[in-house]
C-alpha positions as CSV (number, residue, x, y, z in Angstrom):
1,L,1.4,-10.0,21.5
2,F,0.8,-9.7,17.7
3,Y,4.5,-9.0,16.9
4,G,5.7,-11.7,19.2
5,A,3.3,-14.2,17.6
6,T,4.5,-13.3,14.1
7,I,8.1,-13.7,15.0
8,I,7.3,-17.1,16.6
9,V,5.5,-18.2,13.5
10,G,8.4,-17.1,11.3
11,L,10.9,-19.0,13.5
12,L,8.7,-22.1,13.6
13,A,8.4,-22.0,9.8
14,H,12.2,-22.2,9.5
15,I,12.2,-25.3,11.7
16,I,9.1,-27.1,10.2
17,L,9.3,-26.2,6.5
18,P,12.1,-27.7,4.4
19,E,14.5,-25.3,2.9
20,T,13.9,-25.6,-0.8
21,Q,15.3,-23.4,-3.5
22,G,11.9,-22.2,-4.9
23,F,10.2,-21.6,-1.5
24,D,8.4,-18.3,-1.2
25,Q,8.9,-17.1,2.4
26,E,5.7,-15.0,2.2
27,L,3.7,-18.2,1.9
28,A,5.1,-19.7,5.1
29,L,1.9,-19.2,7.2
30,P,-0.5,-20.8,4.7
31,T,2.0,-23.6,4.0
32,M,2.4,-24.3,7.7
33,A,-1.4,-24.2,8.2
34,K,-1.9,-26.7,5.3
35,L,0.7,-29.0,6.8
36,L,-0.4,-28.9,10.4
37,L,-4.1,-28.1,10.6
38,P,-7.3,-29.7,9.3
39,D,-8.9,-28.2,6.2
40,V,-11.5,-26.2,8.0
41,L,-8.9,-24.4,10.1
42,V,-6.7,-23.8,7.0
43,G,-9.7,-22.1,5.4
44,L,-10.2,-20.0,8.5
45,I,-6.6,-18.9,8.5
46,L,-6.7,-18.1,4.8
47,A,-9.9,-16.1,5.2
48,A,-8.4,-14.2,8.1
49,M,-5.3,-13.4,6.0
50,F,-7.4,-12.1,3.1
51,A,-9.7,-10.1,5.4
52,A,-6.7,-8.4,7.1
53,T,-5.1,-7.7,3.7
54,M,-8.3,-6.2,2.2
55,S,-9.1,-4.2,5.3
56,T,-5.6,-2.6,5.2
57,A,-5.7,-2.1,1.5
58,D,-9.1,-0.3,1.4
59,S,-8.2,1.8,4.4
60,L,-5.0,2.9,2.7
61,V,-6.8,3.7,-0.6
62,I,-9.4,5.8,1.2
63,A,-6.8,7.6,3.3
64,C,-4.7,8.4,0.2
65,S,-7.6,9.6,-1.9
66,G,-8.8,11.7,1.0
67,A,-5.3,13.2,1.3
68,I,-5.3,14.0,-2.4
69,T,-8.7,15.7,-2.4
70,R,-8.0,17.6,0.9
71,D,-4.3,18.6,0.3
72,F,-3.8,18.9,-3.4
73,L,-7.4,19.9,-4.4
74,P,-8.6,22.0,-1.5
75,H,-11.3,23.7,-3.7
76,Q,-12.7,20.2,-4.5
77,K,-12.8,19.1,-0.9
78,H,-16.5,18.2,-0.8
79,S,-16.8,17.1,-4.4
80,L,-18.0,13.5,-4.8
81,R,-16.6,13.4,-8.4
82,A,-13.1,14.6,-7.2
83,A,-13.2,11.9,-4.5
84,K,-14.1,9.2,-6.9
85,M,-11.4,10.3,-9.4
86,A,-8.8,10.5,-6.6
87,T,-9.8,7.0,-5.5
88,A,-9.5,5.6,-9.0
89,F,-6.1,7.3,-9.4
90,V,-4.8,5.7,-6.2
91,V,-6.2,2.3,-7.1
92,L,-4.7,2.4,-10.6
93,T,-1.3,3.6,-9.2
94,A,-1.3,0.7,-6.7
95,L,-2.2,-1.7,-9.4
96,V,0.6,-0.5,-11.7
97,I,3.1,-0.8,-8.8
98,A,1.8,-4.3,-7.9
99,I,1.9,-5.8,-11.5
100,S,5.0,-3.9,-12.8
101,D,7.5,-5.3,-10.4
102,S,8.2,-8.9,-9.5
103,K,9.5,-8.1,-6.0
104,T,8.0,-9.6,-2.9
105,V,5.6,-7.6,-0.7
106,F,8.4,-7.3,1.9
107,N,10.7,-5.7,-0.7
108,L,7.9,-3.3,-1.7
109,V,7.4,-2.4,2.0
110,L,11.1,-1.7,2.4
111,L,11.0,0.5,-0.7
112,A,8.0,2.4,0.7
113,W,9.6,2.9,4.1
114,G,12.9,4.0,2.5
115,L,11.0,6.6,0.4
116,L,9.1,7.9,3.4
117,A,12.3,8.2,5.4
118,S,14.1,10.0,2.6
119,A,11.2,12.4,2.1
120,F,10.5,13.3,5.7
121,V,13.5,12.7,8.0
122,P,15.3,15.8,6.6
123,L,12.3,17.9,7.5
124,I,12.0,16.3,10.9
125,L,15.6,17.0,11.7
126,V,15.3,20.6,10.6
127,Y,12.1,21.1,12.7
128,S,13.9,19.5,15.7
129,R,16.5,22.3,15.5
130,K,13.7,24.8,15.8
131,Q,14.1,25.9,12.2
132,L,11.0,26.5,10.0
133,P,11.8,26.3,6.3
134,S,9.5,28.1,3.8
135,E,6.9,25.9,2.0
136,P,8.8,25.9,-1.3
137,L,12.0,24.9,0.5
138,A,10.2,22.1,2.4
139,I,8.7,20.7,-0.8
140,M,12.1,20.9,-2.5
141,M,13.7,19.0,0.4
142,V,11.1,16.3,0.1
143,L,11.4,16.0,-3.6
144,V,15.2,16.0,-3.7
145,G,15.3,13.4,-0.8
146,V,13.0,11.1,-2.8
147,A,15.0,11.6,-6.0
148,G,18.3,10.9,-4.1
149,Y,16.8,7.6,-2.8
150,L,15.5,6.6,-6.2
151,F,18.7,7.5,-7.9
152,W,20.8,5.3,-5.5
153,Y,18.2,2.5,-5.6
154,Y,18.0,2.3,-9.4
155,L,21.8,2.4,-9.8
156,G,21.9,-0.7,-7.6
157,L,24.2,0.8,-5.0
158,G,22.2,-0.4,-2.0
159,G,25.0,-2.9,-1.2
160,L,27.5,-0.1,-0.8
161,I,25.3,2.2,1.3
162,Y,21.7,1.7,2.3
163,E,19.6,3.9,-0.1
164,V,18.0,5.9,2.7
165,V,21.3,7.5,3.6
166,P,21.8,9.3,0.2
167,G,18.1,10.2,0.2
168,I,18.3,11.9,3.6
169,M,21.6,13.5,2.8
170,S,20.1,14.9,-0.5
171,G,17.3,16.6,1.4
172,L,19.7,17.9,4.0
173,L,22.0,19.3,1.3
174,V,19.2,21.3,0.0
175,Y,18.6,22.7,3.4
176,W,22.3,23.5,4.1
177,G,22.6,25.1,0.6
178,T,19.6,27.3,1.4
179,L,21.1,28.1,4.8
180,L,24.2,29.4,3.1
181,F,22.8,31.1,0.1
182,A,19.3,32.1,1.0
183,P,18.9,32.2,4.8
184,H,15.7,34.3,4.5
185,Q,13.9,31.1,3.5
186,I,14.3,29.7,7.0
187,R,12.8,31.1,10.2
188,Q,13.9,30.4,13.8
189,V,10.9,29.3,15.8
190,A,10.6,29.3,19.6
191,Y,8.4,26.5,20.7
192,S,6.4,26.9,23.9
193,T,6.3,24.0,26.4
């Protein structure tokens, strides 16, 4: 229902709102609310949008800082100071990303999804073939996949081939190279059903 409603609002926005050159598509919902609803309901819609945004943002900050303290600093797992420092780091990183680029939220989401796909799809493909790469190899596949994506993205070659393809291929090339030259880094795993 939620996704269907958002698609309907987007389609209605194209019908109701005039196509102007400077129109920001991410402001379609508040603009439509302002045009069609009384001021009290416009305030309610804006409050709901801000509440949803803040709820998502704080959940993501807490999840990221928890992952940092749990995965990267396992000896500091129960340290309140480490948790606060990780939270401050995540918030500052998000702030730098938000103010350093003039892209829309949609473009930033596409960038994030592309980076995630480039980092983890090669590993998922390898795991689906019942192969278990060593930890250093898995980390190298993730890092090279992200580097391949960013390299293609910053060269501006996204119009030629979507950036995720070179990112995924970069990670897979690391795996295939290891398979050829250092096969002891990869174990065959028999999964039980």
